[in-house]
C-alpha positions as CSV (number, residue, x, y, z in Angstrom):
1,M,-0.2,0.4,-0.1
2,D,1.4,3.2,-1.1
3,M,0.8,5.7,1.6
4,K,1.6,9.6,1.4
5,I,3.4,11.2,4.3
6,I,3.9,14.9,5.2
7,S,6.9,15.3,7.2
8,F,7.8,18.4,9.4
9,G,11.1,20.3,10.5
10,I,13.6,18.0,11.3
11,T,11.9,14.7,9.9
12,K,11.5,17.0,6.5
13,D,15.5,17.3,6.9
14,I,15.9,13.4,7.6
15,T,13.9,12.2,4.7
16,G,14.8,14.6,2.5
17,S,11.8,15.7,1.2
18,F,7.8,17.3,2.3
19,F,5.5,14.7,1.1
20,L,6.9,10.9,0.9
21,D,5.2,8.3,-0.7
22,F,6.1,5.2,1.5
23,N,5.2,1.8,0.6
24,A,3.4,0.3,3.9
25,G,2.7,-2.9,2.8
26,K,-0.5,-4.6,3.9
27,N,-3.4,-2.5,4.3
28,P,-4.5,-1.0,7.3
29,V,-1.4,-1.0,9.0
30,S,-0.5,0.3,12.8
31,I,1.4,3.2,13.8
32,A,3.9,1.2,15.6
33,E,3.9,-0.7,12.1
34,L,4.5,2.5,10.3
35,K,7.3,3.5,12.7
36,E,9.4,0.5,12.2
37,G,9.1,0.4,8.4
38,L,10.1,4.3,8.1
39,F,12.6,3.8,11.1
40,D,13.8,1.0,8.9
41,K,14.1,3.3,5.8
42,F,15.2,6.3,7.4
43,P,17.2,5.0,10.4
44,E,17.7,8.7,12.0
45,L,14.2,9.2,13.0
46,R,15.3,6.5,15.7
47,N,17.2,9.4,17.4
48,L,14.8,11.9,17.7
49,S,13.8,12.6,21.5
50,S,10.1,12.1,20.2
51,L,8.5,11.4,16.8
52,S,4.6,11.9,17.4
53,I,2.3,10.7,13.9
54,A,-1.1,12.9,13.1
55,V,-3.9,10.9,11.2
56,N,-6.7,13.0,9.8
57,N,-5.3,15.9,11.8
58,E,-5.4,14.0,14.9
59,Y,-2.4,12.8,16.9
60,A,-2.7,8.8,16.7
61,T,-1.3,6.2,19.1
62,N,0.9,3.2,18.2
63,E,-2.6,1.3,18.1
64,T,-3.9,3.7,15.5
65,M,-4.7,1.7,12.4
66,V,-4.4,3.6,9.0
67,N,-4.6,3.2,5.2
68,S,-3.5,4.8,2.0
69,Q,-6.6,7.4,2.2
70,D,-5.6,8.8,5.6
71,E,-3.6,12.1,5.8
72,V,-0.4,10.7,7.9
73,A,1.7,13.6,9.0
74,L,5.3,13.1,10.8
75,I,5.6,15.6,13.8
76,P,9.1,16.0,15.1
77,P,9.9,16.9,18.8
78,V,8.8,20.5,19.9
79,S,11.3,22.9,21.1
80,G,10.1,26.5,22.9
81,G,11.2,29.0,25.4
């Protein structure tokens, strides 16, 4: 299943693109499975202090199921002051 993923901030730097076409294999897939696939393809993502994923504009848990029609976004660690 090819999924469109939007990457922001440092995740965009790591993946090299704002929009990713990512083959997540089976349909649907859990966020945990999606993260593992992303970590395999982009190992530097593992080094982030946190990596949140939003699905259809809402933060997702590792158990959230997604398919190719969902809007998926990688949310890097947020710093502020």
